[in-house]
VEXDREN-499072 format. One record per atom (N, C-alpha, C): residue in three letters; x, y, z. Coordinates in steps of 0.02 Angstrom, whole numbers, plus 50000, padded with zeros to 5 digits. Last residue first. Example, Ala and Ser with C-alpha at 12.3 -4.5 7.8 and 13.67 -1.06 7.14 Angstrom:
% VEXDREN-499072
SER506424988850354 SER506844994750357 SER506455000250394 ALA506604971650390 ALA506154977550390 ALA506604983550390 
***
This chain:
% VEXDREN-499072
UNK476995170346938 UNK476455169747008 UNK476125176046998 UNK478245170846853 UNK477495168546830 UNK477165170646882 UNK479065175746930 UNK478745180746907 UNK478115178346869 UNK479515162846993 UNK479095169847038 UNK478715174046975 UNK480425156446919 UNK479775155646935 UNK479235160346968 UNK481435168646912 UNK481125166946879 UNK480365164346866 UNK481665166547049 UNK481515173747020 UNK481165172746955 UNK482425155947063 UNK481645156147099 UNK481395161547079 UNK483335154746961 UNK482725150946964 UNK482025151947000 UNK484175161447056 UNK484025165146992 UNK483395163146968 UNK484395153347166 UNK483995160547172 UNK483695163047126 UNK485035143747113 UNK484515139947134 UNK484165146947124 UNK486085151747067 UNK485925148347031 UNK485115146647024 UNK486785150747207 UNK486515156847164 UNK486185155747105 UNK486715137147240 UNK486385142447270 UNK486275149447238 UNK487845133547160 UNK487215131347138 UNK486685135547179 UNK488945141147213 UNK488715141647157 UNK487915140347127 UNK488935135947334 UNK488875142447342 UNK488545144547286 UNK489165119347313 UNK488495122247351 UNK488375131947313 UNK490575118947270 UNK490105120947220 UNK489485123147251 UNK490955115447401 UNK491285121647368 UNK490745123247319 UNK491035100847435 UNK490425103147429 UNK490625113047422 UNK492195098347427 UNK491745093147374 UNK491125098647386 UNK493045100347512 UNK493215105047470 UNK492465101647421 UNK492315095047631 UNK492265103047629 UNK492385105447565 UNK493015084047608 UNK492085083747584 UNK491935091447590 UNK494415085147630 UNK494075083747562 UNK493485083247567 UNK494135091447774 UNK494385094947714 UNK494225093347630 UNK493875077047826 UNK493435082947831 UNK493735088047783 UNK495165071647799 UNK494515069547775 UNK494065073147768 UNK495995077247862 UNK496075077747782 UNK495495074647770 UNK495555075147976 UNK495605082847974 UNK495755081947893 UNK495745062248013 UNK495045065748015 UNK495005072847970 UNK497245060648011 UNK496785056947972 UNK496105061847957 UNK497455070648139 UNK497715073148060 UNK497145068548015 UNK496885063448234 UNK496695068648225 UNK496785071648127 UNK497795053148255 UNK497095050448211 UNK496685057148212 UNK498865060348316 UNK498915054048239 UNK498225053348208 UNK498485067148412 UNK498785070448349 UNK498695065348299 UNK497895059148492 UNK497435062648460 UNK497735066648382 UNK498835050748530 UNK498495047548495 UNK497825052948445 UNK499655063148589 UNK500235056948522 UNK499515053348484 UNK498785060748710 UNK498865066448650 UNK499225063548599 UNK498975050148765 UNK498185052348727 UNK498225055748694 UNK500265049548819 UNK500015043648746 UNK499265046648705 UNK499945060448900 UNK500345060348849 UNK500255056348795 UNK499165054048981 UNK498865061848965 UNK499265060848885 UNK499775043949044 UNK499205042948992 UNK498965048548974 UNK500825053349091 UNK500995047949057 UNK500455044849014 UNK499855058749198 UNK500315061649139 UNK500655057649081 UNK500055048349284 UNK499135049549237 UNK499565056249177 UNK501115044249328 UNK500475037749272 UNK500205042949242 UNK501415055449376 UNK501725055049329 UNK501615045849298 UNK500365055449498 UNK500425060449447 UNK500905058649387 UNK500855041649553 UNK500125041849521 UNK500135048149456 UNK502105047649604 UNK502285040849560 UNK501345044149520 UNK501765054149694 UNK502085058049622 UNK502135051349576 UNK501145046549798 UNK500735051349761 UNK501205054849692 UNK502395037749811 UNK501705037149765 UNK501145040449753 UNK503105047649884 UNK503235047649790 UNK502745042049776 UNK502335049449990 UNK502245053749962 UNK502505054749893 UNK502945036150071 UNK502025039750042 UNK501985043649974 UNK504155030550033 UNK503945037150073 UNK503005037450006 UNK504645018449964 UNK505005026649962 UNK504495032149998 UNK504205008549997 UNK503875011849923 UNK504255019349946 UNK504794996750015 UNK504695003550069 UNK504485007550036 UNK504404986549915 UNK504004986450001 UNK504084993550036 UNK505034992149815 UNK504284992449812 UNK504024991249887 UNK506304990049859 UNK506234996249836 UNK505214996949845 UNK506334976549888 UNK506464979149937 UNK506124988249930 UNK505964973449733 UNK505484972049782 UNK505584976749850 UNK507234975549686 UNK506634979949660 UNK505874977649697 UNK508034967149743 UNK508274972749769 UNK507604978549745 UNK507264951649823 UNK507654955649768 UNK507864964649791 UNK507624939449944 UNK507464946349912 UNK507684951249861 UNK508474932249987 UNK507804929549962 UNK507574933649941 UNK509524935650034 UNK509704935849969 UNK509044933349958 UNK509074951350157 UNK509154943150146 UNK509314942850069 UNK508744961450206 UNK509114961350194 UNK509404954050167 UNK507144961650233 UNK507374964150185 UNK507994966850180 UNK507444949950382 UNK507014954150349 UNK507324961350299 UNK507924937450466 UNK508074939450417 UNK507384944350385 UNK507254927350575 UNK507474932550580 UNK507604938850538 UNK506594914250560 UNK506604919350507 UNK506864926950528 UNK506434909350673 UNK506734905950614 UNK506844908350552 UNK505594918850754 UNK506314917450763 UNK506544911550713 UNK504694929150645 UNK504694921250674 UNK505524921750678 UNK503654943150653 UNK504364939850619 UNK504444934350675 UNK502264948150566 UNK502544943150640 UNK503064942750598 UNK502444959950494 UNK502124962550560 UNK502274955850602 UNK502544958050363 UNK503044962650397 UNK502944962450461 UNK502604945350246 UNK502184946550333 UNK502734948750347 UNK502384945150087 UNK502994946450154 UNK502494946650197 UNK501484944249986 UNK501944936950014 UNK502264937950062 UNK501314955849970 UNK501494955249896 UNK501964947549925 UNK501044958850116 UNK501044965150066 UNK501464959250023 UNK499874951450234 UNK500574951150203 UNK500644956250139 UNK499294959850373 UNK499234956750314 UNK499824956150291 UNK498074966650479 UNK498734961850485 UNK498834958150431 UNK496814970950493 UNK497264974950459 UNK498044971750470 UNK495564967650561 UNK496144967450599 UNK496904971250560 UNK494524974750476 UNK494624974850555 UNK495194974550587 UNK494924964950343 UNK494684973250352 UNK494844974750420 UNK494764952650389 UNK495444954550382 UNK495544961850382 UNK493614950250439 UNK494094951050484 UNK494724954750450 UNK492884951550322 UNK492674956450353 UNK493214955750435 UNK493234943050235 UNK493464947750230 UNK493504953850277 UNK493964928250311 UNK493394932950287 UNK493644940350285 UNK495284919350260 UNK495104924750333 UNK494454927250279 UNK495154903350165 UNK495384911050177 UNK495064913550231 UNK494824891250201 UNK495644891750174 UNK495634899250201 UNK493384887850246 UNK494014881250264 UNK494584881850252 UNK492494896250381 UNK492724896350309 UNK493344890650303 UNK491034902450401 UNK491294896350420 UNK491554895650372 UNK490574918550484 UNK490954914450424 UNK491244908250436 UNK489574930850562 UNK490084923950574 UNK490114922050504 UNK489414944950664 UNK489534940550609 UNK489784935050600 UNK488254949450799 UNK488814944650773 UNK488804944050706 UNK487894959150931 UNK487724958250859 UNK488264954450828 UNK488444962551058 UNK488044958151056 UNK487904956150971 UNK488944977351050 UNK487874973951078 UNK487824968851062 UNK490124978651026 UNK489864978751091 UNK489024978551092 UNK490094962250881 UNK490084970050919 UNK489774970750978 UNK491014951050840 UNK490584951350895 UNK490634958150929 UNK491544940450709 UNK491514948150727 UNK490784949950813 UNK492334924650694 UNK491794928750722 UNK492004936650737 UNK492804910050585 UNK492844916550626 UNK492174920950624 UNK492804893450620 UNK492304898550604 UNK492644905850634 UNK493174876350532 UNK493584884350555 UNK492834890150538 UNK492764866850480 UNK493124865250549 UNK493294872150582 UNK491654859750412 UNK491754866150436 UNK491974866250501 UNK491264845350456 UNK491594848550395 UNK491954854150382 UNK491984837150575 UNK491664843250562 UNK491654842850478 UNK493184840150735 UNK492844835350691 UNK492394839950649 UNK494004849450793 UNK494224845150793 UNK494064839950731 UNK493904868450734 UNK493584859650795 UNK494144855050768 UNK494174883450802 UNK494554877050758 UNK494264871450790 UNK493664901350816 UNK493494894050812 UNK493854887150766 UNK494114915850822 UNK494374908750790 UNK494184904750830 UNK493314933750839 UNK493564927250874 UNK493724921950825 UNK493684950050878 UNK493604945650833 UNK493894936350877 UNK492674961150969 UNK493014955450949 UNK493104951950924 UNK492564979251005 UNK492544975550934 UNK493084969150970 UNK492904991551084 UNK492704983251106 UNK492524978451060 UNK493674998950998 UNK492805000850982 UNK492604993651022 UNK494924988850957 UNK494504996950979 UNK493874996350964 UNK495004971551006 UNK495104977850945 UNK494844982850980 UNK495444958051069 UNK494864961951075 UNK495224968751045 UNK495244941350989 UNK495824946950994 UNK495174955151005 UNK495214926251033 UNK494894928551036 UNK495394936351040 UNK495324906450986 UNK495624914550998 UNK495434917750990 UNK495134889751050 UNK494764897751035 UNK495404902251046 UNK495174873750982 UNK495334879151013 UNK494904884950989 UNK494074859251030 UNK494304865850976 UNK494684869251021 UNK494034846751108 UNK493884847651042 UNK493844852750987 UNK495414840351202 UNK495044845651201 UNK494684844151103 UNK496294833451227 UNK495874831251257 UNK495284836651254 UNK497554838451154 UNK497434832751149 UNK496714829951186 UNK497194854551095 UNK497514850251145 UNK497194843851145 UNK497614858550920 UNK496994857550972 UNK497424852051046 UNK498604856050831 UNK498574863150878 UNK497934862450921 UNK498244846850743 UNK498524846050794 UNK498764852550846 UNK497214852150660 UNK497044845650715 UNK497694844950776 UNK497584867450619 UNK497524862450589 UNK497604857550654 UNK497674882150518 UNK497624880050586 UNK497584871950559 UNK497954898850478 UNK498314892350450 UNK498154888250504 UNK497424911550449 UNK497074905150452 UNK497194899150439 UNK498294921650452 UNK498344917650420 UNK497874912050402 UNK497894925850604 UNK498044929650532 UNK497894926650476 UNK497834915950682 UNK497204918550671 UNK497464924250603 UNK499194909850654 UNK498604905250631 UNK497764908350630 UNK499914918750721 UNK499954918650650 UNK499174913250622 UNK499444917250851 UNK499124922750835 UNK499314922350757 UNK500004904950876 UNK499104906250875 UNK498934913050856 UNK501414906450883 UNK500844903250826 UNK500104904250818 UNK501634913650982 UNK501714916350928 UNK501254914050871 UNK501094907351082 UNK500844911351078 UNK500924914151006 UNK501974895651066 UNK501474894651040 UNK500964899451041 UNK503304900351098 UNK503134899751041 UNK502364898051037 UNK502804902751246 UNK502864907951215 UNK502824908351134 UNK502604889851316 UNK501954891551277 UNK502194897951244 UNK503564885151389 UNK503094885251428 UNK502324888251391 UNK504704880451359 UNK504194877051368 UNK503594878751391 UNK505654889551486 UNK505614886651410 UNK505154882451419 UNK504834903651563 UNK505284898251564 UNK505364895351499 UNK504334921451498 UNK504444914251534 UNK504814910251548 UNK503774933851421 UNK504194931251473 UNK503904925051487 UNK503204947151311 UNK503164938951339 UNK503694935251367 UNK503124962151344 UNK503604958351324 UNK503254952451356 UNK502564978651216 UNK502434973951289 UNK502854968851282 UNK502194996151193 UNK502954989051206 UNK502654985551252 UNK500665002651191 UNK501545003251139 UNK501874996351146 UNK499704999751233 UNK499695001951166 UNK500205000851144 UNK499824984451328 UNK499904990951327 UNK499724992251245 UNK498544969751341 UNK499144972051313 UNK499274980451319 UNK498064957051438 UNK497804963151405 UNK498574965951383 UNK497684939151417 UNK498004945851394 UNK498004950651384 UNK497314924651466 UNK496914931551446 UNK497374936951464 UNK497384908251432 UNK497544913251449 UNK497234920051433 UNK497224891851429 UNK496664897151434 UNK497004903051472 UNK498454883551402 UNK497604878651418 UNK497044886851417 UNK499544882751269 UNK499084889051305 UNK498284883351321 UNK500234872451188 UNK500304871551265 UNK499774875951320 UNK498974871351098 UNK499474869051091 UNK499574868251190 UNK497574879351155 UNK497794877151090 UNK498714876951106 UNK496454881851235 UNK496624874951217 UNK497004874851153 UNK496294898151222 UNK496074893051243 UNK496074887451203 UNK496994915851221 UNK496584908851195 UNK496714905251246 UNK496424934051202 UNK496264924651236 UNK496354920851201 UNK497014947651213 UNK497334942751170 UNK496954934751213 UNK496614965251210 UNK496624959251243 UNK496774953751198 UNK496904977151094 UNK496744978351187 UNK496864970651236 UNK497544983850993 UNK497304977651010 UNK497404977051092 UNK497165000150936 UNK497724995750943 UNK497244987550980 UNK496705014551027 UNK496805011950955 UNK497125008450980 UNK496435023451142 UNK495845018251131 UNK496025016551057 UNK497695029451153 UNK497595025151204 UNK497005017951194 UNK498585033350996 UNK498045034351017 UNK497835028451103 UNK499895039550938 UNK499585032250967 UNK499065033351025 UNK499945051750796 UNK499975050350886 UNK499735043950895 UNK500435048450642 UNK499785049750684 UNK500175047550742 UNK501725049850592 UNK501355052350554 UNK500805053950603 UNK503265046050633 UNK502655047950658 UNK502105051250644 UNK504595050750583 UNK504185046250550 UNK503445043950577 UNK504865062250663 UNK504705064750599 UNK504315056750556 UNK505055055850802 UNK504335058650795 UNK504505061950717 UNK506265048850749 UNK505615044850767 UNK504915048350772 UNK507045058250740 UNK506905054150658 UNK506265050350675 UNK507105065850855 UNK506895068250795 UNK506745064450744 UNK507145057851003 UNK507245059350938 UNK506785060650871 UNK507075054351163 UNK506945058351125 UNK507045057151056 UNK506825040251262 UNK507445044451211 UNK507055048651196 UNK506085033951408 UNK506225033851334 UNK506635039951314 UNK505895034551541 UNK506645030551523 UNK506625031651441 UNK504745039551590 UNK505225042151582 UNK505925041151569 UNK503785026551566 UNK503685033351534 UNK504365037351536 UNK504135010451611 UNK504315018151620 UNK504275022851574 UNK502764997651590 UNK503405003851572 UNK503645010051621 UNK502564987351713 UNK502324991151685 UNK502894994751657 UNK502564969751757 UNK502804976551773 UNK502414979351715 UNK501874957451747 UNK502524958751830 UNK502744965151821 UNK500434950551750 UNK500804957051722 UNK501294958751766 UNK499984934451680 UNK500024937551726 UNK500594945251715 UNK499274919751619 UNK499594923451593 UNK499594929551649 UNK499334901351640 UNK499114906851629 UNK499504912651625 UNK499304884051603 UNK499734888951592 UNK499244896951586 UNK498954873051755 UNK498754875751683 UNK498984884051667 UNK499384866651840 UNK499804864351789 UNK499564868251723 UNK498974869751976 UNK498544863051941 UNK499044862551865 UNK499654880052009 UNK499514874952052 UNK499424869052018 UNK500074885251841 UNK499714887751905 UNK499844882351941 UNK501454893251748 UNK501024887251780 UNK500384887151850 UNK501524908651660 UNK501654902251705 UNK501104897551710 UNK502124921551561 UNK501704913751577 UNK501984912351604 UNK501794937351598 UNK502364933451611 UNK501674926851596 UNK502354953051524 UNK501704948351528 UNK501954941751542 UNK502924969851546 UNK503054964251553 UNK502534960251566 UNK502634984951468 UNK502524979551488 UNK502494972351496 UNK504464989251457 UNK503824988151419 UNK503224985451469 UNK505964990751428 UNK505604994151463 UNK504944995351420 UNK506954978351444 UNK506614979251394 UNK506054985351455 UNK507914970751535 UNK508134973951497 UNK507484979351449 UNK507094960951590 UNK506994967451628 UNK507584972651575 UNK507374950051530 UNK506584955151516 UNK506774959351541 UNK508604943451464 UNK508434945051531 UNK507724951351514 UNK507904931251309 UNK508534934751360 UNK508314939451430 UNK507304927051256 UNK507264922051311 UNK508084928651341 UNK505544935151201 UNK506414935551199 UNK506454931151254 UNK504204943651106 UNK504594937751129 UNK505214936951151 UNK503484959851100 UNK503944955151093 UNK504294948551139 UNK502234969251030 UNK502454963351069 UNK502964960051054 UNK501804983650995 UNK502254981550982 UNK502234974651022 UNK501124997150914 UNK500924992750956 UNK501364987550941 UNK501905012850861 UNK501795004650823 UNK501795000950899 UNK502575023650857 UNK501685023150884 UNK501575017150857 UNK503605030550863 UNK503365027850821 UNK502675026450812 UNK503795030051012 UNK503875035150974 UNK503735034450905 UNK503605017251046 UNK503175022451079 UNK503205028351042 UNK504315009250988 UNK503725007951006 UNK503425012650997 UNK505585014250986 UNK505295016350934 UNK504715012250928 UNK505995012551122 UNK505695018851105 UNK505465019151041 UNK506144997151127 UNK505605000351159 UNK505445006451136 UNK507284997451042 UNK506554995051000 UNK505884996951055 UNK508275001651124 UNK507875006051058 UNK507185002151036 UNK508184994451234 UNK507925000051263 UNK507765003851167 UNK508644983151166 UNK508084983351192 UNK507604990451213 UNK509984988751121 UNK509294985851092 UNK508784985951116 UNK510514989351260 UNK510444993951197 UNK509944991051163 UNK510334974151317 UNK510084979551342 UNK510064986251312 UNK511174968651215 UNK510354965551204 UNK510084971751254 UNK512514968851209 UNK512124972251158 UNK511544971851174 UNK513134955251299 UNK512994965251315 UNK512694969551276 UNK512514944451237 UNK512104947451302 UNK512284956051306 UNK512464947851063 UNK512734947651104 UNK512564949351178 UNK511114942750932 UNK511444949550985 UNK511884944651038 UNK510274934350891 UNK510994932150865 UNK511424940150907 UNK508914937450939 UNK509204930950950 UNK509954928950928 UNK508014946450941 UNK508934948550975 UNK509284942150983 UNK506894943550919 UNK507504948650889 UNK507874950650900 UNK505874932850990 UNK506554932950962 UNK507154938750926 UNK504634936850863 UNK504844933350916 UNK505644932450917 UNK503614952750866 UNK504384950950848 UNK504534945150914 UNK502354959350820 UNK502434953050852 UNK503274950250834 UNK501594975850787 UNK502174971650784 UNK502134965150828 UNK500624987350728 UNK500554981250773 UNK501134976450753 UNK499494995850633 UNK500085000650668 UNK500334994050737 UNK498834988150504 UNK498624990250574 UNK499514990350602 UNK499294995750340 UNK499194990950378 UNK498994992050468 UNK499645003450246 UNK498975004550307 UNK498704999250317 UNK501455008050260 UNK500995004250240 UNK500255005050281 UNK502445012250317 UNK502245014650260 UNK501685011950228 UNK502895006350443 UNK502535013550454 UNK502215017850372 UNK503084994250388 UNK502644995150426 UNK502405002650414 UNK504545000350362 UNK504244997450305 UNK503604997950326 UNK505075003950486 UNK504915008550439 UNK504535005950388 UNK505014988650569 UNK504694996650586 UNK504405001750517 UNK505874983450489 UNK505104980750511 UNK504614985750515 UNK507074988450498 UNK506604991450430 UNK506044985850438 UNK507254983850644 UNK507304992750618 UNK506764992650536 UNK507534972250615 UNK506924972850658 UNK506944983050628 UNK508594971750532 UNK507854969150504 UNK507444971250555 UNK509504977350601 UNK509314982750549 UNK508654977150529 UNK509904970150714 UNK509764977050721 UNK509414980350650 UNK510184956150655 UNK509604958150709 UNK509344967150684 UNK511284962050590 UNK510864958450529 UNK510234959050589 UNK512154963750678 UNK511884968750633 UNK511354967450601 UNK512274948750735 UNK512004955750773 UNK511834961950733 UNK512664943750622 UNK512184941750644 UNK511894948150690 UNK514074953850529 UNK513854948050563 UNK513074947550588 UNK514514952850346 UNK514124957750415 UNK513834951450438 UNK514614946850232 UNK515284948550259 UNK514984953350328 UNK513004952250141 UNK513704946650147 UNK514294949750162 UNK511964962050160 UNK511884953050150 UNK512404950150154 UNK512434973650171 UNK512344970750225 UNK512124963350206 UNK513974977150048 UNK513334974450073 UNK513144972850111 UNK515024992550103 UNK514884984950120 UNK514044981450096 UNK516215005750031 UNK515335000350052 UNK515524994450061 UNK517095018750053 UNK516875011050054 UNK516235010350085 UNK517355030750044 UNK517125029549978 UNK517095021949989 UNK517645033250200 UNK517385038550138 UNK516915037550081 UNK517025022050307 UNK517525026250289 UNK517055033150235 UNK515715011950272 UNK516465011850307 UNK517015017850281 UNK513965011250260 UNK514705014250224 UNK515365013550279 UNK513404996150195 UNK513465000950274 UNK514075003850236 UNK511774995950122 UNK512624995750118 UNK512684999350187 UNK510494989050014 UNK510674991450074 UNK511454990450096 UNK509824993349864 UNK510164988649892 UNK510444991849974 UNK508394994749749 UNK508724996049833 UNK509014991649860 UNK507705001649623 UNK507984995249647 UNK508364999249697 UNK506295006049517 UNK506615006449554 UNK507054999349605 UNK506295000349341 UNK506055000149413 UNK506295002749459 UNK506765001149204 UNK506125003949218 UNK505755006349296 UNK507824993649211 UNK507184990549165 UNK506644994649215 UNK508284999249358 UNK508364996449321 UNK507854990949271 UNK508935013049461 UNK508385009549420 UNK508695006249353 UNK509425014049639 UNK509575015749556 UNK508915012049520 UNK510035016849779 UNK509265017649749 UNK509575016849664 UNK510795014149929 UNK510795014049869 UNK510205012149800 UNK510835018350075 UNK510275016150036 UNK510725017949965 UNK511735013850213 UNK511735018850158 UNK511325014450112 UNK512195016950390 UNK511735013350335 UNK511485017450279 UNK514075019850429 UNK513415022550430 UNK512955019550358 UNK515395020050574 UNK514925017750503 UNK514145019650494 UNK515785023650649 UNK516205025650607 UNK515655024250558 UNK515345017850787 UNK515095024450767 UNK515355024950690 UNK515235002050819 UNK514995004450732 UNK515225012050723 UNK515305000450932 UNK516085000850896 UNK515995001050848 UNK513885001350989 UNK514375007050990 UNK514985008550954 UNK512504994250938 UNK513354993150944 UNK513775000250924 UNK511305003950981 UNK511564994550990 UNK512204993350999 UNK511935015950920 UNK511485014350997 UNK511655006651013 UNK512045013350791 UNK512705017450833 UNK512425016550919 UNK511075007050748 UNK511565004150722 UNK512175006150789 UNK510115017650772 UNK509955009950797 UNK510735007250796 UNK510745027050684 UNK510635027350748 UNK510345023450792 UNK510265022050563 UNK511075021350578 UNK511145021750664 UNK509025021150553 UNK509435014650539 UNK510105015850583 UNK508795034550530 UNK508495029950582 UNK508935024250622 UNK509485039850419 UNK509745040950491 UNK509425036350559 UNK508925031550325 UNK509555028750324 UNK509805031850407 UNK507635037350334 UNK507615030350352 UNK508325027350368 UNK507865049650284 UNK507455048150361 UNK507535040150383 UNK508405047250176 UNK508745050350228 UNK508645050150291 UNK507345040650099 UNK507835036850112 UNK508385042150179 UNK506305054350101 UNK506385047250151 UNK506825043150156 UNK507375062450015 UNK507065062550079 UNK506825059650141 UNK507415055649905 UNK508065056049944 UNK507725056450004 UNK506045053449876 UNK506425047649880 UNK506995050549917 UNK505945069649833 UNK505325065749896 UNK505715059749914 UNK506845070249734 UNK506935075049813 UNK506565072549868 UNK506425061449635 UNK506885058649660 UNK507035064949734 UNK505185067149614 UNK505115061949637 UNK505625060949668 UNK505635079149555 UNK505255079649617 UNK505215074649646 UNK506285074249463 UNK506675077249494 UNK506185078249569 UNK505045069149389 UNK505765064649404 UNK506175068649469 UNK504425080449350 UNK504125075149385 UNK504585072049428 UNK505495088149248 UNK505385090449332 UNK505025085749382 UNK505575078849140 UNK505865079249213 UNK505955082949272 UNK504285079549106 UNK504495073349144 UNK504925073549162 UNK504185092449069 UNK503775090649147 UNK504115083949158 UNK505185092848972 UNK505405097149013 UNK504805094849090 UNK504425082648897 UNK505095079348897 UNK505285085848970 UNK503345089248833 UNK503305083548881 UNK503955081848917 UNK503185101648786 UNK503215102448844 UNK503335097548880 UNK502625094348665 UNK503415098648659 UNK503465099348717 UNK501325090648693 UNK501915085648668 UNK502675088448683 UNK500515101948712 UNK500655099048772 UNK501535092048776 UNK500535106148582 UNK500915111148626 UNK501115108648693 UNK500035095248518 UNK500555096448503 UNK500945101548556 UNK498595096148581 UNK499055091048606 UNK499725092948568 UNK498185109148537 UNK498495109248623 UNK498875103348617 UNK498365107348393 UNK498725114648432 UNK498815111948495 UNK497285098748392 UNK497965095948392 UNK498375100448406 UNK496195105748454 UNK496495100448495 UNK497215098148489 UNK496095115148350 UNK496275117748411 UNK496555110648457 UNK495705107048246 UNK496405110848243 UNK496625113548294 UNK494395100848278 UNK495045095448268 UNK495675101048288 UNK493605113848273 UNK493925111448339 UNK494595105048337 UNK493675116948129 UNK494125120648191 UNK494325118248261 UNK493215106048087 UNK493775105748076 UNK493975112548114 UNK491725106048138 UNK492325102648173 UNK492935101848153 UNK491655120648065 UNK491565119148135 UNK491935115448165 UNK491625112147924 UNK492085117747944 UNK492035119748028 UNK490425104147949 UNK491235101647957 UNK491675104347964 UNK489355111747978 UNK489625107148027 UNK490265105048018 UNK489265120247848 UNK489405123447914 UNK489815119547974 UNK488985107247768 UNK489625110347769 UNK489945114247828 UNK487715104347813 UNK488275099847823 UNK488905102547836 UNK487235115147794 UNK487105115447839 UNK487675108347860 UNK487285115647653 UNK487525120047672 UNK487665120447760 UNK486575104247617 UNK487395102347608 UNK487545109747638 UNK484995109147669 UNK485625103447688 UNK486245102447679 UNK485085118447556 UNK485075121547643 UNK485415114647675 UNK484915110047461 UNK485445116547456 UNK485885118147516 UNK483955102347482 UNK484605099847478 UNK484925105347475 UNK483055114647486 UNK482945109247538 UNK483615105647538 UNK483025116447340 UNK483155121847397 UNK483255119547460 UNK482355106347283 UNK483145108747254 UNK483515112347318 UNK481065105747317 UNK481685102447342 UNK482535102247333 UNK480765118947239 UNK480595117647299 UNK481265112447347 UNK480865112247105 UNK481405118547135 UNK481275119247201 UNK479875102447124 UNK480835101047105 UNK481135107347127 UNK478905111147141 UNK479085106447183 UNK479885103147187 UNK478795119347005 UNK478885122447071 UNK479255116047138 UNK478595109546915 UNK479335112346915 UNK479435116347000 UNK477465104546948 UNK477975101746944 UNK478515101746953 UNK476735118546920 UNK476895112247007 UNK477255111447005 UNK477165119046767 UNK477315122446834 UNK477335119646899 UNK476295105446738 UNK477035106646723 UNK477375112746774 UNK475105112046761 UNK475235105646794 UNK476135104846779 UNK475005122546670 UNK474745123546756 UNK475155117746793 UNK475005115946545 UNK475455121846570 UNK475385120046654 UNK474715100846503 UNK474475105246542 UNK474895111046559 UNK474525089946376 UNK474915095146389 UNK474655099746424 UNK473645075946365 UNK473695081846353 UNK474095085446381 
***
């Protein structure tokens, strides 16, 4: 049976639901309009930044080039002064860094400038003496640009020098060690008195055991002042920083030596076959975990190497002749607390971090073996690797990070413009589809008045 009252209630309920739907549609439209405004703002900002990208990139490149030129100028002056000091006959020549870019990467070639416009590649046509000087200088320069320990071990760095040049070379190396703030140990078969350093002699005692003793200390007043050395020295070398003492026991010809090091220049001297090369090998064994049974003295079960570093911390390596785990590294703290790890191949992280004598991209900067005296200028290293190792200054790295960050932001802006345009089109279609909601709202209000007139 028809009931007007029930029908009116049903009409009111439907009308109420229609009102909710209209309000919901209006809220959705308001959200879309607000989102449209946000997208337009983001697109405009991104487009503005993209319009400036060439100018900003150019300025960053100029800043990087200036920074690189400053570092390059510092390096070339230092190396040129070394060449002039050691080889006076080359006074008219200058070390020149030829920096270029190939495939988006910096490339560095090291040349000798002869005269106004003539350049010679140091990789060819140059003698061993110049190679000794440049290789040694480049090791110091490269090390100063890394986060590695400021420590250098040079095995016969003067091997190709004429005897007449060794005193000048020795004075320059001694001076760099002090002024640049890099603790240095040099092994030389030349006259050790040429080097202004702590001189440590390996000798055999009456029983034939190899020992170590200090023969002389460095003469501080004999160093040369140099602005280049001062500029490259970012931190002063403190007396309490560095490797304090090295103990080696039962390693090849070294029975039991105990060497206390100077924080600057140290010379290892001694007669032939006394163990100078074994000393270098022992340090390399510790740094690289390069150990084998042949390094243990014949009548011994193991060898031990100890390095005492700053704060009284002792880093220790034991290598046994027998056993499944032959190699053991330890870090012994001043209070006796010990961190230990039996390791088959790798140097434990706690040792590597404390010692900080590590290869950079497979190249060992700090351990210069006599059989590989050439560094950074040989045919075995590419121009791009040379530029990467030198890093062209820490400041250049910071600027490169800025460039990388900016390039990332440019890519993000390009994506914003690309993706937002599509979203903007979709939003505008939706907003347009919701435009009739205002007419519906007017009709709703008219119906609302009509329904209320029956109340």
